[in-house]
N, C-alpha and C positions, 0 to 999 in steps of 0.2 A: 292751522290746527289750534283750536282752543285748548288752553292748558287743562281745563276740566271738560272732557268731552262726553258725548252721549252715545256714541256708537257701540261702546263696550256692552251696553245692555239695550241694544237697538229696539226701540218701540216698546220695550218691556211689557210686563203684564201682571195682573193681579194673581198672586200665587205664592207657593211656599219656596220656590226656587229663587234665591236672591238674584242670581244673574239675569233671570228673565222676569223679574218681579216688577212691582210698581215703578214706573219711570219717574225719576226726579227731574228737576228742571235741567239737569245735566245729562239727560239720557236719551234724547230724541234726535234722530238725524245722523249726520256724519260730518267730520271735519278733518281736514288735512292741511298742514302748513308748518312753516317756521322751523327753527333749529334750536338746539340745546343752548339755552341761555339767550336766545334772540329769535326774532321772527322773520317772516318773509318780507316784512316791511323794510328790512335792512338790505334786501337784495339789490345789488347794482344792476344796471341795464346790461352789463356784460355777462350776467349769469342767465338771463332769460332768453328764450328763443324769439326770433323775430316773428311777428304775426303777419301771415300772408293768407288772407281769406280765400277759401275755395268756393267759388260761386257755382253750385251745382244746379239749383232750381230756385225760382222766385216763390216766396211763400204766399199763401192765401191770407194769412194773418201775420202782420209784421212783428218782429221783435220790438219790445218797448224799452224805453230808457230806464224803467224801474226794475228791469231784470226779467220781465215776462218774455219767454222764448217765442220764436217764430212758430207758426202753425201751418200744417199742410193737410188739406182735405183729400188729396189723392196723390198716389205715387206717379212719377213720370211714366208715360206709356211706353217709352223707349229708353230705359235707363242705360247710360253709357258705362262701358268698362273704363275706369279711371286709373287703374294701377297697371303698370307695364310689367309683364313677366310675373314671376312668383317670388315671394319674399324669402322663402326658406332656402337652405343650402343642402337639403337632403338628409341632414342629421336630425335626430329627435330634439325637440324643444320641450323642456319640462316646465310646468307651471302649477300654481295653486291659486284657487279663487273660491269665492263663496257661492253657495247654492241657495236659491230663494224658493225652491219648490221641491216636489218629489225627485228622488234620485233618477236621472235619465238612464236609458239603456246603455250598457257598456259598449265599447268600440265595435266589437264583432257583431253586435245587433243594432248598430246605430248608423243608418245611411247618411245622416247629416254629418256626423263626426268623420266618417270615412271620406266624404266629399270635401270636408273642410281641410283634412290633411292633404288631399290631392291638390286642392287649389293653393294651399299654403306652400307646398313644395318641401315640407318637412312634417314628420309625424308630431302632432301636438299632444303631448302626454300630460293632460290636465287632471289634477286631483281637485275635485269639487267637494267642499265641506259645508255642511249646513250653516247658514248665516247665524250670527249671534255668538253665544258663548262657546259653541263647539269650534267655530272658526278661530276665535281668539286663542282657545286652548291649543289648537293645532299649530298656529303660528308660533306660539310661545314654546311649544315642544321643538319646533324646527330651530328656533333661536338657540335653545340649549344644546341641540345636537350639532349644530354647525353644518348640517347636510342640507343645503339650500337649493331649491329648484332655480331654473334660469330666469323665470318671470314670477314675481311675487306681488299679489295684491296686498297692500298694506293700508291700514287706517290708524287713526289716533287712538283706537281702543287697545293697540298693541303696547304692552308694558315697555317702558323706557324706549319708546320709538325713536326719539331724537338721538339717543346714544347708539341705538342699533344701526340706524342708517348711516350715522357718522363712521362707524367702525366697519360695517359689512357691505354697504351698497356703493355702487359706482357713482361718481360725480358726473352726471350726464351733461353738465355744461361744456365739458371738453368736446362733446360730440354734437350738441344741439344749440348752444348759445348763439345769439345773433343770426347771421346768415348761414351758419352751419346746418340749421334745420331745413334749409331748402332741399336737402337730399331726401327729406321725409315730408312730402307735401301735405299729407293728412295731419301730421303732428303740427306743422306750421299753421294749420287752420284753427288750432286751439288758441284762444285769446290769452293775453298776458296775465289777466287777473286770475286765471285758473292755474297757470304755471307758478305764480307767486306762492300759492299754497303748498308747493312741493319743495320750497327752499328751506334748508336746515343749515344754520350756521354758515351761510354764504355759499352752500353747495346745493346743486340741483339734484335732489335725491330720488326723484321719480318723475313719471309722466302722469299728468292728471287724468282722472275719469270725470270729465266736466258734467255737472248737473245743474248748477246755479239754483235759481228759484224753484226749479222742479223738485228739489229735495226737501222743500218745506212740507211739513206734515199737516194734514187736515182730516176731518171726519168724512170719509166717503160713506155713502149709503146706497143700498140696493133699491133703486127706484122701482124696479119691476115688482119687488116684494111689497113695497109700500103701496103701489097701485092695487095689488090684490087685497090689501087691508083698507082700501078706500081712502088712502092718503096720497094726495098729489101736491108736489112742491111744498114740502114741509116747512112751516114757519117756526123756526127756532130763534126766539128773540131773547132768551134768558136761560139760566140753568134749570129753572122750573119747567120751561117748555121742553128742554132736552130730556129731562127725566120722564115727563109725561109721554113723549114720543117713544122712548125706549120701552116703557111699560106697555104701551098699546100694541107693540109688535112682538112682545115676548110671549112665547107659548112653550112652557116647559114640556108639556105633553107631546108637542110636535118637534121637540129639540130645536126650537128656533128661539134665539136669544137676541135681545136688543143690541148688545155689544159683543164683538169678537175680540176686543182688546181693551187695554186699560185706558180710562178716560182722564187720568190725572193731569197730564200735560195740557189737554184741551181745557180743563177747568182752570188750571193756572193761567192760561192765556185769557180766559174770561175775566180774571182778576188783574190783567195787565202786569203780571209778574214778569220781570226781565228775562231776556233770552240768555240764560247761563250766568251772566254777570251784568252789572251796571257800572258806570265809571263816573267818579266824582270830578268836580272842576279842578281839583288839585292833582288829577291823574291817577289816584288810587282806585282800586276796584272793590266792589261789594258783591259777594256771592248771592245768587238768587235764593239760596237756602235761607238767607237772613231776612228776606222780605216779610213785611208785617202780615201779608195775606196768605202766607203758606199754610197756616193752621186752618184758615177758612177753607182752602182748597182741599186739604186732607179730610176735613169733616164732611165736605160735600161728596168726595169720592167714597167715603165710608157709607154715606146714605144710599148711594147707588148700589153698593155691594149688598147692603141690608135689604134693599128693594128687590133683589134677585133678578136684575136685568142683564147681568154679565154672564157670558158662557161659563159655567162652573168648572170646565176643564182648562180654563186659561192658566191655572196654576202650573208653573214650570214649562209652559209651551214656548217653543222657539218661534220667531217671526214667521217662517214659512207655514207653520201649522195654523197660525191665526189667519193668515191669508187664505188658506184652504177652507177654513170654516166660513169665511166671507164668501168665497166663490161657491161653496156648497149650500149657502143659505142658512147655515147654522148660526151665523151672526149677521144681523141686518146692517149694522154700522161698524166701520173699522177705521182705526187710526193708521193712516198710510201716507207716504209721500205722494205728491202729484205724479211722480214717475211710475207709481204702481197702478194708476188708474187704467191706462190702456191694456196693461198686461193682465188685468182682472176680468176683462170683458169677453163675452161670447165664447166661441169654441176654442179660442186660444187657451182658455182655462181648462178646456176639456171636460166641462161640467154642465154648463147651461148656456146654450146659444142665444137664449132670449134675455140674457142679463143686460140690464141697463143701470148705469151708475150716476149718482149726483154727488154734490158736495154741500155739506151743511155750512151755514154761515158761522162766523166767529163773533157771537154776541157777547155783550158784557154780562156779568153774572146776574145782575138785577135788571138788565135791559141796556140799551145803547150798544156800543161796540167794544169788543175786547181787542187785544193786540196780539196777532200771530207772531210766530218766530220764524224769521227767514232761515232757511236751511243753508248749510255750508256750500260755498261755490263749488268745491271739489269733493266729489264722492269717491273717496279712496284714491290711491295712486298705484302705478305699476313701477316697481323697483327691480333693478338688476344687480344681483350680488357680484362682488369683485371676483368671486371664484368662477364666474362665467364671462369675465371681461374679454377673454380671448375670442369670444364670438359676438362681441358687442354689435357689430354692424348688422349681422343677421338678426339678432334679437330686436334691435331697433326697427329693422325693416318689417318684422312680423307684427310688432305693436303698431307701426304705422299702417300696415294693411288692415289690421283689425279696427283702426280708428277711421275708416272710410266714412264720409259724411252722408247724410240723407240725400237721396236722389240718385246715388250711384248704383251700378250693378252689384258692386261688392257689398254695400250696405243691405241691399235687398236679400242677397243670399245669406249673409252672416246673421241677419235678424229673423228671416222667415224660412230659410232652407231652400229646398229644390222644388221648382214648379212641377206640379203633377204628382209629387210625393208628399211634401209637407204643406203645400198650399195650392189652391186653385185661384186663378185670377177672376175677380169680379170687376169688370172694366179693367182698370189699371191697378186695382188694389188687391193685395194678397189676402185670401181668406183661408185660415188654417184648416187642415184636414184633421178631423177628430181621430185621435189615436196615434198620430204621427208627430204632431207638434211637440209632444213630450220629449222628443229626441234632442231638441234644440238647447235647453238650458244647461250647458256643460261648463259655463263660467267664462266664456270668451269675452262677454261684454264687460268683465272686470279686469281684462288683460289688454284692453284697448278699446277706446270709444271716442267717437266724434262728439261735437257739441250737441246737447240735448235739444230736441225739437218736439213739438206737440203733433202727434200723428197716431191715429188709432183706426186701422182699416176695418175693425169688427163693429164699430159703432159710429155712424155718420154724425151723431150729435156731439161726439167727444171733443173735437177740436174747437168749435165755436164756444161750447160750454166751458171747457177748461181754460181757454184764452180769456174769456170774460171773468171767470172765477179767479184765476191767478192774478190778472191785472188788478182786480179789485182788492184781493188779499194783500198784494204788495204795496198798495197805497197806504196801508195802516200797519204794516208789519215792522218788526224791529230786528236788527241784526245783533249778533253776539259781538260785543266790542273787543273781545279777546281773540277773535277768529284767526289772526295772523301771528299770534305769539305763543311761545312754548315755555313751559315751566318744568325744569328738571325735577322739582319736588312732586309735581303731578306724575311725571314719568315713572318715578319710583314708588309713590304712595297713593296715587290717584285711584287705582283699582280697589285698594283696601278701604279707603275713605268712602268711595262710592258704594261699595257693598254694605258697609255699616249703615249708611244713610238709607239705603233701600230696605234693609231689614227693619229699621225703625218705621218706615212708611208702611210696610206690611203689617207690623204689629198694631199700628194705629188704625189702619183701614179695616182690619179684621176684628178690632175691638179688644185686642190683647193688651193694649196700652192706651192711656188717655191721650187726647190731642195735646195736652200740656207737656207730654214727654218730648215733643219736638224741640222745645227750648234747650233742654239739656243735651239733646243730640247735636244741635247746631254748635253749642259751646265745645263739645268734644271734637266735632269736625274741625273747628277753627284751631283748637289747641293741638290737635293731632297732626296738623300739616296744612289745613286750609288757609290759615293766615300766611304761612310761608309761600304758598302758591300765589296768593293775591299779591304779595310783595314782589315776587319774581315776575309776575305778569306786568306790574306797574313799571318795573325796571326795564323790561323788554320793550314796553310801549314807549318809554322815555328815550331809549336808545334808537328806536326805529327811525 
């Protein structure tokens, strides 16, 4: 987990609400790792589970050494049941996870949830909370109350996360380190690099939700809507091209806007501004806020705002709302992780079965190439409070079952529901049934997940297009060098510092302050705790 992370204001947006406002270089994607005063780089091999790959099916597009995941154009025609028995013990399992779309039907009206409980062997009582600031606020309230559910989705957005997991979460190394993980074969299928992101102060504080390069954010566009506007394969080679494209597809009268979300991080990457931090030869870190092109990026974002190409309701909108605008065609371009691409397509979205999606390139501001930001390896983690330790084996079994890999019967059910109810087969691929797929997003994918793969049954073009796009993106993208280190100063003050910087960004983009106000804001950020965060990160890196 980077000491200064971005998930707290995930994706952010132009608007008056600071928490969902313009994303700074520290606000996009997700990041989990490390411990209070030290990072996962300090983890000994004794802490990490042994990696035992689960070979379910051979991919059509192989995983690449640069982090591009494997791709599958079809589901196996005869997926095998890979889990023996049921993971539950008959008693209720409580959990909390984020919600990335509309609220699903409650248990009594939800056939998927009912069948999930039946197959799990325990009632899964999951509280799903809208992703973004609502989710962070709910976890913060649970921290204060001490009344913690059995399974908790946690991310680096949570205040004082390192201290919280140290005090309240089970050290899972006792149950999973080394060969102990053999008891949970789907967890053993998760590679070591993802587990390292869950080590805090030498303790294994959670089970990773592995996403890898798939969590990197890009500008997705509605290819079907561009086709209607006479635009095929948009050539965006500069910021000017980007602005022209947005203007061409914006129609206020039709409530169709060029952008469904904030473009600031995209513009920053056009300027090759670092991913969160850069590191000097002497080991010290420099915040991306300090980069010389920040003011240029802010000025460019302000121009787009003045141009009227951004959905005017973006102000204060949570990430799920912006995704819905994109799916509904009220935003033609959206800032999204690669993982969000297949979920936006076709009748899975419940909105437009003819939807087709593409990815805009990452150009340099004036031409050439920009540099994208590689997303965090681990997208959140699942932690188990010490108050639930008496049921640890059952809880680990449930998370193991929910982490079934692609190609298994378990994965097919958990991700797509019941055949004939939530999906119909088109060949071997599940095609969602409109009006029923909305039952599925109850949060289980954030309480257990196998390695991310490229697969999109609603769009036959997705896998080859995404594999090509992501492999190209990764060749020129940069990682956050602080990704495995933790700063206690960030844990206690990061949210306040981040909110202050976002507020200044808003004032600049909306013209309430001049671009020159950025200089004073950065000085206040450094004096108010940013310098201490950088110092702690450097110390953690040195000790790793």
